[in-house]
N, C-alpha and C positions, 0 to 999 in steps of 0.2 A: 354196383354202385356204392359210393363211399358213404359211410354214415354222416349225417349232418352234425355240426358242431353243437354243443349242448345248449348254447344261446339260441341257435336257430331253431332248435326243438322247443324251447320256451316260447319263442315267436309264434311258432306253429299252433302250440297249445292255446295260446291267448286267442288267436284268430279263430280256431275251431271253437273255443269256448263262446266267442261272441255270435258266431253263426248258429251254433246249437241252441243256444239260448235265446236267439233272435233278439239280442240286445239292441236297443235304439241309440242314436247319437245322444250323447249327454249322460248315458247311464253309466254308473260307477262300476269299475272293474275290481276284482279282488286285490287286496293290499299286497305289497312285496312280501311282508311277512307271511301271509297265507299262502302265496305262491311257492314261497321257500318250503313250507310244510307239506304241500300237495305234491310238488315235483321232487322234493328231496335233494335240492341244489343250493348253491350259495347265493347270497345277496348279489353279487357281482355278476353272476350269469343271469339271474332274473333280470337286473337292471340293463344288462347288455341286450337281452332279448327285446325288453320294452323300447330301448334306444332304436332298435331295428324298426320297430313298428311305428315309432314317433316320426322317424325320417320318411316313412311312407304314408304319413298322415292318416294311419289307421287309429291310433290313440292320442290323446292329448293330456298334459299333467299341468298342474298348478301347485305351488307351494301351499302346504297347509290344507289343501282341498282333496287330494288324491289323483287318481288316474281314471279317464273316462274314454268312452268311444267317441272318437272324432266325428263331426258332422261334415260330410263331403261338401255340402252346399255352402256351408260357412267358410269351409277352406278355400273353396273356388272364389267366394265373394271377397275373401280377405286378400287373396292373391291378385284379385281385379283391383281392388282399392289400393294395394300396395305397389301398383305398377308404376306409380310416379314417386315413390318414396326416395328422399334424399337423406342419406345419413352422413353425419359429420364425424370424421375419425380424428382424434385428438392424440398426438404422440408427443409425450414429454421428452426433453433433453436427456441424453445419457442412455438411450435405448442400446440394448446390447443385441447380440446375434439372435437370441430367442425372439425378442421383440420384433426385429427386421423380418425373420421368418414368419411370424404371425402376420405382419403387415402385408408381405408379399402373398401370403395365401389369401387374405382377405381381398386384395385386389383382384386375384384370379378368380375367386369364388363369386365376386360381384359381376363378373362377365356372365355368369350362368343364371343370375337372379334378376328380377324386375327391380333394380335399385342403382341409384347413382351415388357416388362417394365424393366428399369433399374433404380432402386432407389438410389439417392444420398441425404445425409443429410449434410447442411452447417450451419456453425456457425451464419452466418448473410448473408445479401445480399450485402456486400462490394464488392470492385474491384476484390478479389480473385475468385469470381465465374465465371469470364471471363475464368479463367484457367480451372475451373471445367467443364464448358460448352465445351471448346475445347477438353478436355479429352473425353467427352461424345461423341463428334463428331468423334473422333479418333476410339472410341469403337464401332462405327456403328450406333449410335442414329441419327434419321432422324429429330426429332423435340423435343422440351422441354416443359414439362407441369409443371407449378408451381401452384399447387392446392390451396395454402394458402400462404399469406405473412404477416407479421407484419405490422400494420399501421405505425409504425415509420420509416419504410425503404422504403417509397415511392420515395424519390429523388434517392437513391441508385438503386432502381429497375428501374426507368426511365432511368438512366444512363446506366445500363446494356442492356436494350432493344435496345438502339441505335446502340449497337456494338456487339450484341450477335451473335456468329457464327451459332447458330440453330435458325429456326423459334420458337417463343414462344407462349404459350397459357396461359391465365390468367382467374381466376374464376370471376374478376369484372373489370369494365371499369376503365381504366387509361387515363386521358386526353392526347390526342396526339397519343395513341396507341390502338385506337378502333379495329384495325384489330386482335389484340392479344386476345380480348375478346371472350368468348365461346358463348356469346349470343348476338343478335342485340338489342341495346338499342332503346327504343321506341322514336319517335321524341319529345313527351312531356316529358321533363325530370322529372316532378313531378310524372309522372306515375311510375318512377323507383322503388319507394318504397310503392306499394299498401299494403304491409305487415302492415306497420304503420297505414295507413288509415283504413285498416280492423279492427285492434285491437281498435283503437279509436272508430269505429262504434260499435264494440262488447261492449265496456264499456258503450257507450251512451245507447244501447238497454237495458243494465242492469240497467240503471237509474243514472250511475255516473255523478257528475256535475263538478268535478275538475280533469282534466287530466294533467299529467306530462310526458314529454319526457326525458328520461334520456340516456345519452351516453357519448362517449369519446369527447375530444376536436375536434371541427369542422375542424380545420386547418390541422389535422393529418389524417383524415379518409374520403375519398371522399364518401363513402356510407352513413356516417352520415349526410353529406350535403343534400343527396336525402331524408333521414328520416325527416330532418328539413323542407324541402320543403313540403313533403306530410303533415306533422303535421301542418304547417302554413296554408295550404290549407284547411284543416279540420277545424282549429281554425276560419278562415274567413267565413266559410259557416255554422257554428253551434254556438248557443248561450250558449257555455260553458266556463267555466273559465280554461284557458290552460296556462302551463308553460313549458319552455325549460330549462333544467339543463345539462350542459356538465361539466364532471369533469376529473381531471387528474388521473393518474394511481396509486397513493399512497393511503394507508388507511387513512391518514389525509385528503386527498381531499375529499374522500367520506364520512368521518365522519362530514366534514364541510357542506357538502350538505345535510345530514341526519339532521344535527342541524338547518339548515334554513328551511327545510320543516316539522319539527316536529310541528310547529304551526298548521299545517293543519290536525292534528290527526283526523282520522275517516272520512276524506273527501278525501283522496288522491287516485287516480288510476293511476298507473305508466305503461307506455310503454318503455320497455328497449331495447337498441341496441342489447343486446345479453344477455344470461343467466349469463355471468360473471358479468356484470354490475348489474343485478338483485340481484344475491346472494351477491355481495359486499354491496349493499344498505341494504339488509335484515340484514346483520351482524352489519351494522353501526346503524341501527335503533334498533337492539336488544341491543346494548350498552346504548342506551337511554330508555330502558325499553318498547320498542314499538315493536309489532310484526304483521305479516300478518295472516290472513285477517281482523282482528279485528280492527287494527289502520290504515291500508292502504292495498290497493289491488295492485297486481303487476303480470306482464306478462313479460317473457323473450323471447329469441329467440334462435333457433338452437336446442333446446330439447337435451341437453348433459345429459350424466348419472347423473351429480351432480343434475340436475333438479329433477330427480326421488327420490333421497335419502336424500335431504335436509329437514329441518323442518321449516314450512310446505312444502310439496311437490310443487314445482314451476310450474305454468301454463307457456307454452311456445309454440312459433310458430315453428313447425317441418318441416324442408325443406325435399324434397325427395332426400335423398342421392344417391340412385341408379340412379335416373334420372340425377343429376348432374354429376355423374361419366360417364355415356353413353355419354353425350353430350360433356363433356371435352375430352374423348378419340376420339369421332369422329371428333372434332375440331382439335385435334393434328394430327390424320391421314391425315386430309385434308391439314393442314399446311406442313406436310412432302411431300405432293404432289404438293406444290406451290399453293394451292387453299384455299378458305375459306368455312367453314362449321359452320355457326353460328346460334344458335337456335332463331327462330323468335317469340319472346314474352317473357312471364313471365315463371318462374319455379314454380312447384307445391309446395304448402305448406299446412298445416292443423293446426289449433289451437288446442293444446292438453290441456284440462281442468283438473287441479288439484286443491288443496285446496288454493292456495296463492291468487286467484283472486275472491274468494267467489261466483263463478258463479254456482256452483252445486245446492245450495239451491234456486236460482232464475230462473234456466232454466226450463221453462215450455214448453208444446207443442207449445203455441203461440209464445213465444220468439225463440224457435228453428226454426219455420217458418220464422220469421223475419230474422234470421241469414242466412237461406238458400236463402231467397229473395235477401239479401244483397250480396250473393256470397262468404259467410264466411263458410268454411268447419270446422266442429268440431268433435272431435273425443276423446275417452276416453284415459287417460294416464295410463301407466303401474304402478303397485305397489300401495302403500297406496295413498289414496286421488283421485283416478281415477273417472272420470266421465263416467257413463255407457251409455249415448246416442250418437248416431252417426249421424251426418247430413253432407250431402254433395250436 
């Protein structure tokens, strides 16, 4: 019989801990840090094991309070009360492929949960959405889920959250509104973007020497700050030449970035904030007569349809959209009942290997073992340029 994954062993340990000590519902469990010391493993592994138990309603977590044994009776009552929950889903204009993927996953997940959805599209997140939220309240909505929001509307979104007539759930942390987030941010803020650290590690294993983090203006996007922190931590711990480039939204902005990095032709390995920035950079470099993977290697994030059909096909970090949808809906159901249900730890993801990072030719059994040891899940991509090995 194959040995269980480490996170599954963590889940088994916690369940045994509860049974052996005969812990009652509501009793506190050891902290993540304590479990790391006891089990000799990483925060990510501990959190993933706890995620598994949270999905099974074995444990529950709240921001600032800790992790507790779940109360089965309370869970059943909550599910009974929530059988008629109606969730408003608000989607701002300008939604990209990532947002549409999340929305589709939410719609699919709602079919398996005792919940009804009411979708509204808004032109932006200005003052008029207060009226929209009030109308959703009158129409019987119990909470509001905003599965995606444009980075340029953070101030407007914060102003709305202060006076929203409905409890709101967000997919990402917004300072001052942590109770709205669908996940529990880890105490060490630099752990918020292990995705960036993992891609850096992937390029390092493949022998790349010059890494570049490419993304939007740090002032507009909180998640980009987390990427920069993770990247900076990697830079300080590894003897590689690393650069950070943040660019504006126009083609001219990206063209200027490409012109600046052109001098590193053949040496560049780029970690991008998302597929959009990766594709924009590829277009800008194409204007200069350069292309991936010969002149630079590049990996995006969110694994949008454009990643599959661009030339060359773009390697990308794929989130688990179904998982995001389930977590978001459970959080919205809990908010409707005046409670918090935030996912304890990181969301699942996998690195999809296609042609743009030149990884297919270099990936051997030894390197795949290194990736697995580093906790980096790798899978094949659909369509042309797919990599046929799966590591998890």
